[in-house]
C-alpha positions as CSV (number, residue, x, y, z in Angstrom):
1,M,13.8,35.6,-0.5
2,K,13.5,32.2,1.1
3,E,16.3,29.7,1.2
4,V,15.3,26.4,-0.4
5,M,15.8,22.9,1.0
6,G,14.3,19.7,-0.3
7,V,14.3,15.9,-0.8
8,I,14.9,13.9,-4.0
9,G,13.5,10.4,-4.6
10,Y,11.6,8.2,-7.0
11,P,8.7,8.1,-6.1
12,I,8.5,10.9,-3.6
13,S,4.9,11.9,-3.1
14,H,4.6,9.8,0.0
15,S,7.5,11.6,1.8
16,L,6.7,13.2,5.2
17,S,9.9,15.2,5.1
18,P,8.3,18.3,3.6
19,L,5.7,18.4,6.4
20,M,8.3,17.8,9.1
21,H,10.8,20.4,7.9
22,E,8.2,23.1,7.0
23,T,6.8,22.7,10.5
24,A,10.3,23.2,11.9
25,F,10.9,26.3,9.8
26,K,7.6,27.8,10.9
27,E,8.3,27.1,14.5
28,L,11.6,28.9,14.4
29,N,10.4,31.7,12.1
30,L,13.0,30.8,9.4
31,E,12.7,32.2,5.9
32,M,13.1,28.7,4.4
33,A,11.1,26.4,2.2
34,Y,11.2,22.7,1.7
35,H,10.1,20.9,-1.5
36,A,9.9,17.3,-2.7
37,F,11.6,16.7,-6.0
38,H,10.6,13.7,-8.1
39,V,13.9,12.7,-9.8
40,H,14.0,9.8,-12.2
41,P,17.1,7.6,-11.8
42,D,18.3,8.7,-15.2
43,R,18.4,12.3,-14.1
44,V,20.4,12.2,-10.9
45,E,23.5,13.9,-12.3
46,E,21.3,16.7,-13.7
47,A,19.5,17.0,-10.3
48,I,22.8,17.4,-8.4
49,A,24.0,20.0,-10.9
50,G,20.7,21.8,-10.3
51,I,21.3,22.0,-6.6
52,R,24.5,23.9,-7.4
53,G,23.0,26.0,-10.1
54,L,19.9,27.1,-8.2
55,G,21.8,27.5,-4.9
56,I,19.6,25.0,-3.0
57,K,21.0,25.0,0.5
58,G,20.3,21.4,1.5
59,I,18.8,18.2,0.2
60,N,17.7,15.0,1.7
61,V,18.2,11.9,-0.5
62,T,15.9,8.9,-0.3
63,I,15.3,5.7,-2.3
64,P,16.6,4.9,-4.9
65,H,19.3,7.7,-5.0
66,K,21.3,7.2,-1.8
67,V,24.2,5.5,-3.6
68,S,23.8,7.0,-7.1
69,V,24.3,10.6,-5.9
70,I,27.8,9.9,-4.5
71,P,29.9,10.3,-7.7
72,Y,28.5,13.8,-8.3
73,L,29.3,15.2,-4.9
74,D,32.5,17.1,-4.0
75,E,33.0,15.4,-0.7
76,V,31.5,12.6,1.4
77,D,32.1,12.3,5.1
78,E,33.7,9.2,6.6
79,L,30.6,7.5,8.0
80,A,28.7,7.9,4.8
81,K,31.7,6.5,2.9
82,E,31.7,3.5,5.3
83,I,28.0,3.0,4.8
84,G,28.3,3.6,1.0
85,A,25.2,5.8,1.0
86,V,24.2,9.5,1.4
87,N,20.9,10.7,2.8
88,T,21.8,14.4,3.3
89,I,23.6,16.9,1.1
90,V,24.8,20.3,2.4
91,N,25.6,23.0,-0.1
92,E,28.6,25.0,1.2
93,S,28.9,27.9,-1.3
94,G,28.5,25.6,-4.3
95,R,30.6,22.8,-2.8
96,L,28.4,19.8,-2.1
97,K,29.1,17.5,0.9
98,G,27.3,14.2,1.6
99,Y,26.4,12.8,4.9
100,N,24.4,9.9,6.2
101,T,22.3,10.8,9.3
102,D,20.2,7.6,9.3
103,G,22.4,5.6,11.7
104,E,23.2,8.5,14.0
105,G,19.5,9.4,14.0
106,F,18.7,6.0,15.3
107,V,21.4,6.1,17.9
108,R,20.2,9.5,19.0
109,S,16.6,8.2,19.3
110,L,17.8,5.4,21.6
111,L,19.8,7.7,23.8
112,E,16.9,10.2,24.1
113,A,14.8,7.2,25.2
114,D,17.4,6.6,28.0
115,V,18.6,3.4,26.4
116,V,22.2,2.8,27.5
117,L,24.3,1.4,24.7
118,S,27.6,0.8,26.5
119,D,28.3,-2.9,27.2
120,K,25.1,-4.0,25.4
121,R,24.7,-6.9,23.0
122,V,22.7,-6.0,19.9
123,L,21.1,-8.2,17.3
124,M,20.4,-6.6,13.9
125,V,17.9,-8.5,11.8
126,G,18.7,-7.7,8.1
127,A,21.7,-6.5,6.2
128,G,20.3,-4.0,3.7
129,G,21.0,-0.3,3.4
130,A,19.1,0.8,6.5
131,S,20.6,-2.0,8.6
132,K,24.1,-1.1,7.5
133,G,23.8,2.5,8.4
134,V,22.3,1.8,11.8
135,S,24.7,-1.1,12.6
136,L,27.8,0.9,11.7
137,A,26.7,3.9,13.8
138,L,25.8,1.6,16.8
139,A,29.1,-0.2,16.6
140,Q,30.9,3.2,17.3
141,H,29.0,3.7,20.6
142,G,30.7,1.3,23.0
143,L,28.7,-1.9,22.5
144,K,29.8,-5.2,23.9
145,E,28.9,-6.9,20.7
146,I,26.8,-6.5,17.6
147,V,25.5,-9.6,15.8
148,I,24.0,-9.6,12.3
149,T,21.4,-12.1,11.2
150,N,20.1,-12.2,7.6
151,R,18.2,-14.4,5.3
152,T,21.3,-14.6,3.1
153,Y,24.0,-15.5,5.6
154,S,26.9,-14.2,3.5
155,K,25.4,-10.6,3.5
156,G,25.1,-10.7,7.2
157,E,28.7,-11.9,7.4
158,E,29.9,-9.0,5.2
159,L,28.1,-6.4,7.3
160,A,29.5,-8.0,10.5
161,E,33.0,-7.7,9.0
162,N,32.5,-4.0,8.3
163,C,31.2,-3.5,11.9
164,S,34.3,-5.3,13.3
165,K,36.4,-2.2,12.7
166,F,34.5,-0.6,15.6
167,A,33.2,-3.3,17.8
168,V,33.1,-7.1,18.4
169,S,30.9,-8.3,15.6
170,S,29.7,-11.6,14.2
171,A,26.9,-13.2,12.0
172,L,24.3,-15.8,12.8
173,S,21.8,-17.6,10.7
174,L,18.2,-16.7,11.5
175,E,17.6,-20.0,13.2
176,E,20.7,-19.6,15.4
177,A,19.6,-16.0,16.2
178,K,16.1,-17.2,17.2
179,D,17.5,-19.8,19.5
180,K,19.9,-17.3,21.2
181,L,17.5,-14.3,21.3
182,N,17.6,-14.1,25.1
183,D,21.3,-13.3,24.9
184,F,20.6,-9.8,23.4
185,D,19.7,-6.6,25.1
186,I,18.6,-4.7,22.0
187,I,17.0,-6.3,18.9
188,I,16.4,-4.3,15.8
189,N,14.3,-5.1,12.7
190,G,16.0,-3.6,9.6
191,T,13.9,-5.5,7.1
192,S,10.6,-4.7,5.4
193,M,8.7,-7.4,7.3
194,G,5.7,-5.6,8.9
195,M,5.2,-3.1,6.1
196,K,2.7,-3.4,3.3
197,P,2.3,-5.9,1.7
198,H,4.0,-7.9,4.5
199,E,1.9,-6.6,7.5
200,D,1.3,-10.2,8.8
201,K,4.9,-11.2,8.7
202,T,7.6,-10.8,11.4
203,P,11.3,-10.7,11.0
204,I,12.2,-13.2,13.7
205,S,10.4,-15.2,16.4
206,L,10.3,-13.6,19.8
207,D,9.7,-16.8,21.7
208,N,13.1,-16.6,23.5
209,L,13.0,-12.8,24.1
210,S,14.7,-11.6,27.3
211,D,12.5,-9.9,29.9
212,N,14.5,-6.7,29.8
213,A,15.0,-6.4,26.0
214,V,14.5,-3.3,24.0
215,V,12.9,-4.2,20.6
216,C,13.2,-1.7,17.8
217,D,11.7,-1.4,14.3
218,L,13.0,0.9,11.6
219,I,9.5,0.8,10.1
220,Y,7.1,3.6,11.0
221,T,4.0,2.6,8.9
222,P,2.2,1.1,10.7
223,L,3.3,2.8,13.9
224,K,3.2,-0.6,15.7
225,T,4.0,-3.6,13.5
226,K,2.7,-7.0,14.4
227,W,6.3,-7.7,15.7
228,L,6.3,-4.7,18.0
229,L,2.9,-5.4,19.3
230,E,4.0,-8.9,20.3
231,A,7.2,-7.6,21.9
232,E,5.1,-5.1,23.9
233,L,2.8,-7.9,25.1
234,R,5.9,-9.8,26.3
235,G,6.9,-6.8,28.4
236,A,9.7,-5.4,26.2
237,T,10.5,-1.7,25.7
238,I,9.6,-0.9,22.1
239,L,10.7,1.8,19.7
240,N,9.3,2.3,16.2
241,G,10.8,4.0,13.2
242,V,9.2,7.4,13.8
243,E,12.0,8.3,16.2
244,M,14.7,7.4,13.7
245,F,12.9,9.3,11.0
246,V,12.6,12.4,13.1
247,Y,16.1,12.4,14.5
248,Q,17.8,11.8,11.1
249,G,15.7,14.8,9.8
250,A,16.7,16.8,12.9
251,L,20.4,16.1,12.2
252,A,20.0,17.2,8.6
253,F,18.2,20.3,9.8
254,E,21.1,21.2,12.1
255,K,23.7,20.7,9.4
256,W,21.8,23.0,7.1
257,T,20.9,25.8,9.6
258,G,23.4,25.5,12.4
259,M,20.5,25.7,14.8
260,K,19.0,23.1,17.2
261,A,16.1,21.4,15.6
262,P,12.6,21.7,17.3
263,I,12.4,17.9,17.7
264,E,9.1,17.8,19.6
265,V,7.4,19.9,17.1
266,M,8.8,17.8,14.2
267,R,7.7,14.6,15.9
268,N,4.2,15.8,16.6
269,A,3.7,16.9,13.0
270,V,4.7,13.4,11.8
271,L,2.6,11.5,14.3
272,R,-0.5,13.6,13.5
273,Q,-0.1,12.8,9.9
274,L,0.3,9.1,10.7
275,G,-2.7,9.1,13.0
276,G,-0.6,8.5,16.1
277,K,-0.2,10.3,19.5
């Protein structure tokens, strides 16, 4: 009998997680199956009870349930508590523990791309859920400084204060950040600018981009946003959201199975589906 994993969200039909994880299970000859569960926001408590009742071994959690699942879990790890959101649940003999692998997935994607984090200055554009997870994870990896810029300055300030527990942190207005862009080694878009219906928009001007900057987007559809294309033309090293998606999934896979995830196979499955290489 196959062990069952899955993802809950609303909506969920667009998710690439089933394809990615099923491909990984097949690669390692694991008797496991992965399903997408369409869970209405009013039914989250029942869904979590169902994980226990049905013995589902692991669950990914996506929008809009990353916060609402927390009260129904038995335990939440420290990073997920700090972020205030859970994207992975592990069922340990009926005891459900929540994790957040988004930020660590992004960090791992940078490290695998040979991006050195120690003593670097990072600019995060955006202060929403994705930005928060990535910023807090990055702040724990020896950065020189992390700066948050956001359309609503107070939200950027709040995230910077949270990050200050782990690294030197501050907030800038978008205009200030644009003027000081060449001060940063790594620049990350954590906003939806570049995704449908905002394909023609960019999160921040790259006019003052440093020659050696690494420019990252948490978006993976399209594979290269208008912003990343511009950064590439300016000679920057670019990284799209596919790597974060794959590595956060790989970390979840490893928590569920105790095995090393077949990352290359997972990445290729996602890129084929997205029409990339």
